[in-house]
C-alpha positions, 0 to 999 in steps of 0.5 A: 532530130526535131521536125517542123512544118513551114507554112508557105508564103504567099499563103493559100486558103487559110483554113487549109493552113490551120488544118495542116498545123493541127495535123502536124502537131497531132503527128508529132511535129515540134515547130511551125515556121511562118515567113514574116513578109509584106510581099513575096516573090512569085510563084503561086497565088495566096496572101502574105498575112502579118506573121505575128497575127497569123502565129498568134492564131495558130497558138490558139489552136495548138498546144505543143508546137513552138511558133517561129517567124521564118524570118523577120528582119531588123528594119521594119520595126523598132527592136522594142516593138519587135520584142513586144510582139514576140513577148505577146506571142509567148504569152498567147502560146504559153511559152512556145514563141521563137523568133527568126531574124535575118538581114532583110530582103529588098522585096520587104523593104526597098519599095517602101522607102526604108533602107538596109544600110549597114544591115549586119551591124544593125542586125547584131544590135537588134538582137542584143536590144531585143534580149535587153528588153526581155530581160532588163527592167529598163534599157538605156542605149544609144543607137545610130539606127534607133536613136537614144533610149532612156529608161525604155521598157515594154510592159510585158515580159515573155514567159520564157526568160529569153525566147530562142532567136534563130538567125538566117545566116546565109553568108560568112558574116551572118554565120559568124554572128549566128555562132556568136549570138544565135540560139538557132541557125536557119539558113536558105536551101543548100545540099548536104555537102554544103550544109555541113561546111556552113554548119561547121563554120557556125560551130567554129564561130561559137567556139571562138565566142566561148560558146558550146556549139551543141547548144545551137539548133541547126535547122534545115528547111526544104520541100518534102514530097512522098509517093511510094508508088510513083516517086517521080511525081514528087519531083514534078510537085516541086518543079515550080520552085526551081527558078528560086534557087537562082536567088542563092548563087553563092550556095549554087557556085559552092555546090556545083563548081562547074557553074559560075553564076553572078553573085548579083543574083541574090534574094536580098536584092531581088527586084519584085518586077517582071523584069527581075523575074525575066533576069532570073529566067536567063540562067535557069538552064544552067541549073543542074538537072538533079537540083531538086533532089539535091536540095530537098527530100523527095521520092519514096519513104525510104528515099526521104529517110535517106535524104534526112539522114544526109542532113543529120550527118551534116549536122542538122538537128531540126528539119522543117518541111514544106509539105508538097504531098501529093497527099498532104495528110498522108505525108504527115502520117508517114512522118508520124508512123515511120520517119519520126520513130526512125530518127527517135530510134537512132538516138537511143 
């Protein structure tokens, strides 16, 4: 089991994030993830920094952690330009770059006049082209999305032959694509019993493509809060995010058969306006009271270990955490002293 630190977007004070990144590395974390957003749905104050500039800055102040977008999309940049960005990050970090990508969300694309038509086909082509630009001397390709490329190349190759690509496979087709082409699976939030089913679907797609499913890194990303004296405080620390689970209704409907939420509620089509937020509020009372505990790792140290064990049993190989404290540094230290050693001992 690997452990990562997910920096929130919108991002609060940048010096806190720099300090948190250094602390996470010192405490034995393996990776840092940062969302590639131009804008971000509420809640919370902060800034959406350019992901690659931000990750490059983190590369300079760290030595070991891998650095990954969580995630980029296949619409805003030509695949050659994105390959160039990732290769540059790989050089700045001395071979620690990873790349997360998904089919894209309205908040980052629609209001700027770009379109997301045929996003799955575009995503598949994007991944193939990026690897071509990293590996091949020249790229010749005809693309319905990007035009014709003739002897195209980028004047930099990554230190790694091909930086790992993590796919945000949240639906049947993107999970299949992950199994076929992905080095890692980086889905949205889901409880362990749903994660297991979807992880198995990715693995089945890998087998059908003639790949070894064990070569894929299966990530789960969630809030972690630890308070051994007052564990109920950890739930309160995450209460603000509860409404956001309504942007993944297919998972909610699968997790809780007694609710039946509209499939039109999705993060991919979320309207950044106040009307969009009000539409979500209509459904918040339908969410189960245990949803925060079901989808995250909250409570005492033992509670958090037990929750991580459930995801490990469901097939997760990499847990990335959004650290909700209440004592942020103490959470990292608990991982260093208790949680990371616990899972290392399990692997012996």
